[in-house]
C-alpha positions, 0 to 999 in steps of 0.5 A: 117986478116979478110976474106971477104965473099960475099953471093949473095941473091935475091928475092925468095932465100932459107933462109937456103942457106944464114943462114947456111953458115952465122952461120958457119962464125959467129962461126968461128969469135967466135973462133978467126977467123973472117969473114966479111959477105957481103950480095949482091943483084942485086939491093942492096935492101931488098930481100924476102926469100922463107920463106917470111922473109926479108933480109935487108942491102944488097948492089949492087955488085959494092958497095961490095968492094974487097971480097975473097970468093963469095957464090951464094945461091940458089932457085928453080926458078934458076932451073926452068928458066934462072937466071935474067940478073941483078943477073948474072951481080952481080955474074959476077962482084964478081967472076971476083975478088974473089979467091974462087967462091962457090954455094949452091944448085941451085946457081950452075945454075947461075955459069953454065949460066955464063960459069964458070963451063964449063969443071968442075966437079959440083953438085947441089940438087939431084932433079935438077942435071939432069936439070943442066946436060941437060941445061949445057952439058959442066958441068960435073955434079956429082949428088951424091956429097955433095960438089965438088971443082974444081979449085977455084970453089966449088959447093954443094948439096941442102940447108943444104949442104951449111953448109957442104960447108962452113965448108970445106971453113973454114977448108981450111982457118984455118985447120980441128981443127977449122972446127971440133969445129964449127961442134961440136958447131952447132951439125952437121957432119964435114963430112957426110958419104955417098952422096945425094943418101941417101936423094933422092927418090931411085925410081925416075924412069921416066914413061915407054912408053911401056905397057910391061915395065910399067907392069914389073915395077909395078910388081917389085915395088909391091913385090920387094922380089919376083923372078925378075931375067931377065928370070922370068921377061921376062916370066911374060911379054911374051917377050924375055930377049933380048927385055926386056933388050933393053927396060930397056936400051932405056927407063930407061938407065940401066939394069934390074938387076941394076934397080931391085937392086935399087927398093930392096934397096929403100924397104930395106931403108924403112924397116930399118927406120920402125924398121926391123933388117938388116937381116929382111930388107935384106930378105923382100926387096929381097936382100937376105943376110946381106952381099948383103944388106951391099954391096948394101948400100956401092955401092949406098949410100956410107954408111952402113945399121946400120949407115943409120938407126941411121941417118934417123930413127925417133926422137922417136927412137933416144931418146933411143940413145946417145945424143949430147955428143955422137954425137960430138965425132963421127965427124970423125968416119968411118962407121963400118960394118953394 
């Protein structure tokens, strides 16, 4: 039985949000598990993607017929302004009849605007997660997740995470074996270790309002490996430890120790990608020991230093590592000790 999937597109839609899931479904069909893909746009006309390429053959929601799954693609504009009424109307029409409703990246903003995610767990691109949580306080936003299922609703992180999401949908429909074969063919992970934190800028720190905190932040970022214990930072800033702790809480929403650890983790990530060993990265970032570095990676990134370096090092370094055959065998590998 063919499963019908409607992908909602619109002018400015991110191309990979559409092509990634579409290719997963195409590969499923090649393996004998057909999906019928229907492109739905607000007006049923050709749309221009963010890359400038046109998507033809779209239909209006009223003409789409019965669909089993709806996937709402994303675009930066959905996070920057309220989705247009005609887009919302199309999503509402399709979602009312579908068994599953999914979103890629900022497509979650359309679902949230319709109230479909109220009281539910959801995610979106790490860069827009705060905006989603602020604009729709009834949605339980989890910014680090690659994709989240809550009832019949499935939301995913940014752009390429639409592939992860669609592999998960295929796995639901046809089992892990089929999803694994598709992942192997597409040379992607069936299940990525870690969450979005490993892709985002660790130092996404809002500008400090107070001169004292700005000075402390600049000092830590300039030399993460120096002594940045709470007493040392307080002495350097000429304030009490209690006052400094209050500033961190009020302006950054965290403690001094947690913030310093994130700065050091950010430096360690860069050192690893620059070719440093785990021991060297731990020492020069200020995290100290290999074990402290591994614990910080596990706590914040959900992976190990070694796996992080293997995944994000430059292509030049990857030329010395096993090729696609080695990759394809590692889809379900558990992260080992870093």
